[in-house]
N, C-alpha and C positions, 0 to 999 in steps of 0.2 A: 684519718689516715695521716694525718699530719706528725703525729710522734712514733712515727717509721724512723726506724733505725737505718743511715744512711751509707751503704759500704763505702768503702774508696780504697782504691792501692794505691801506697807508693813503691817507687821504683827502688832498690839502691844499688847501682852502678857502680863498681867500684874500678880503676884503669892504675896499677900499685896503687900507692898512700893518699889518692886523690878519688874523692865520691863524683858522680852529675850531676846537676844541677839545675832547674829551669826558672825563668823569669815567669809570674802568671800576667796574662795580658792582663792589657791596659781593662779589658769592657768585664775582665773576671775577678771583683775583688774577693779576698784584701789583696792588696798589693804586696810584693815579696817575695822571696824565691822558695822554691820546696822541690823536694824528691818529684821528677814527673811522675806524673798518671791520672786518673781520674776514678769515675765511677764505674761502680759494675752494675751490668745492665742484670736485667732479670732473669737467672737462670744459668749467670755465668759462674763460672769460677773465679778463684781470685788469681790464677794463673794462668787461665784465659785473657782476663780483664786487663794485666799487664801485659801481657803480649800485645792484645789489642791497642790499646792506650800511650807504649811506646811507638807502633807502628803510625797510629794516627797523629797522635804530637813529635814526632822524632823522626819518624821515619827510619826507625834500626830494629829489626828483628833479634829479642832477648829470648833465651831460654829461664824463664824461671827456676829457682832454684830451691828456695826452703821461705815459709815468713817467719821474719826475724824478729816483732815483736806489736800488736795490736795494741793499740790506745783509744780509749771512747773521748770523743771531746764535745759533749752534747748530744746533737742528734749527729752525727759524727762517728763513725769505728772504722778509723784506721789503721788498714794491714802493711805496713811496711814489706815488702817480697826484695829478696835476696835474688838479682835475676844476673845473667851474665850477656854479654853480644862479644860477635867478632871483634879478634884487636882492628879490621881493617874500617870499622863501622864509624861512620860521621856522620854524629846526628844532625838534620838538620832541621829546626824549627817550623813547625808546620800551627801548632798554635799560641806557644809560647813566643815571648817576646827576644828572649837570646838563652845562651844553655850553657854553661862554665862546668868547668873542672876543677875541684874545689881540693886540696891540699885538705885530708881530715888530723884535722889539731882538737887541741883536749875543748878550745872556745868556740863554738859553730858563728859559721861570717852573721856578722850584724844585719843581714832583709832580710834570714831565715825566718821563715815564720814561723808563730809561738805553737803552734802545733808538730812543729818538727824540729824545732829547741833540742824537747829533752831526748828525743830519738839521738839527733847525733853525738848529746855528750854521752849517752851510751854506749853509742857503737865507736868514738873513737876511745872507751874507758876499755870495751871489748878488747881495743886492737892495740891499746898500748899491755895489753896482759899474755898477746899471742908474741 
């Protein structure tokens, strides 16, 4: 069973031209920033996993809208899911050390994990076209 693919959701939450990112806890390598999310549990849909993970990690209710991209990184299949949250919602890190609103620029922020960097660039590029 060690060859099984692990599905992971990464929520893409926007506030204007900013994106919500979170730092990984020290006890969960690799260190760095990421789109918040986590592993999809057995029998769970990508949208259900997004709702559960954002509640567990940041204490916010989100509404998943669409899967923007899926990237394979070794055994990990990372699904980037656009999600909306209420304007008055305040993310409160429960598992991550911190969360940040980061302006969507062509170059990803330096601490962003490698698996998220290419997606960031495509997101920024698509944003330019709109």
